[in-house]
C-alpha positions in Angstrom: 89.9 127.5 85.9 88.8 130.8 87.2 85.7 132.4 85.7 86.0 135.9 87.1 88.2 138.8 87.8 87.1 141.2 90.5 88.8 144.5 91.3 87.9 146.1 94.6 88.7 149.4 96.1 87.8 149.5 99.8 87.2 152.9 101.4 86.8 152.6 105.2 85.4 155.4 107.3 87.6 155.7 110.3 86.7 156.8 113.8 88.8 160.0 113.9 89.8 160.5 110.3 92.7 158.2 110.9 95.0 157.2 108.1 93.1 154.5 106.1 96.2 152.6 104.9 96.4 150.3 108.0 92.8 149.4 107.5 93.3 148.8 103.8 96.2 146.5 104.8 93.8 144.5 106.9 91.4 144.2 104.0 94.2 142.9 101.8 95.2 140.5 104.5 91.7 139.0 104.1 92.3 138.5 100.4 95.8 137.0 101.1 94.4 134.5 103.6 91.7 133.4 101.1 94.3 131.8 98.9 93.0 133.3 95.6 95.4 134.8 93.1 95.5 138.6 93.5 97.5 141.7 92.5 97.7 144.9 94.6 97.7 148.0 92.5 97.9 151.6 93.6 94.1 152.3 93.6 92.6 148.8 93.8 93.3 145.1 94.2 92.4 142.6 91.5 91.5 139.0 92.4 91.1 136.0 90.1 88.8 133.1 90.9 85.2 131.9 91.0 82.7 134.7 91.1 80.8 133.5 94.1 84.1 133.0 96.0 85.3 136.5 95.1 82.1 138.2 96.2 82.3 136.3 99.5 85.8 137.7 100.0 84.5 141.2 99.5 81.9 140.6 102.1 84.6 139.4 104.5 86.6 142.4 103.8 83.7 144.7 104.7 83.1 142.7 107.9 86.8 143.0 108.8 86.6 146.8 108.5 83.8 146.9 111.1 85.6 144.4 113.3 88.7 146.6 113.4 86.6 149.7 114.4 85.3 151.3 111.2 81.7 152.5 111.6 81.1 152.0 107.9 82.9 151.1 104.7 82.4 151.7 101.0 83.5 149.1 98.4 83.7 149.8 94.7 84.0 146.7 92.6 84.5 145.9 88.9 83.9 142.4 87.6 84.8 140.5 84.5 82.8 137.3 84.2 83.4 134.6 81.6 82.1 131.1 82.3 84.8 129.8 79.8 87.6 131.3 81.8 89.1 134.6 82.9 92.6 135.5 84.0 94.7 138.6 84.8 97.5 137.2 82.6 95.3 136.8 79.5 94.2 140.4 79.8 97.6 141.9 80.4 100.1 139.7 78.6 100.4 142.0 75.6 101.6 144.8 77.9 104.4 142.8 79.5 107.9 143.3 78.0 
């Protein structure tokens, strides 16, 4: 069972003030390839898994931004950690109709 939720907003600095969406798409691809459960939202993406694994994914996302040509990147993250278990569904089920 997952013990953490991690929401990340990745803000890449681009070479020529390019549109950041293609870069954000590359960052989301890193999450997708990791195999963790995730949900893309308008301003951030939330992942569910083991905390150490999720933090490693954020590191890979930052490295990917540099790899695709960004001179730097800012990542804003929020974490819910519960050793007994954490899930997106448990936090949002009362809002689903």
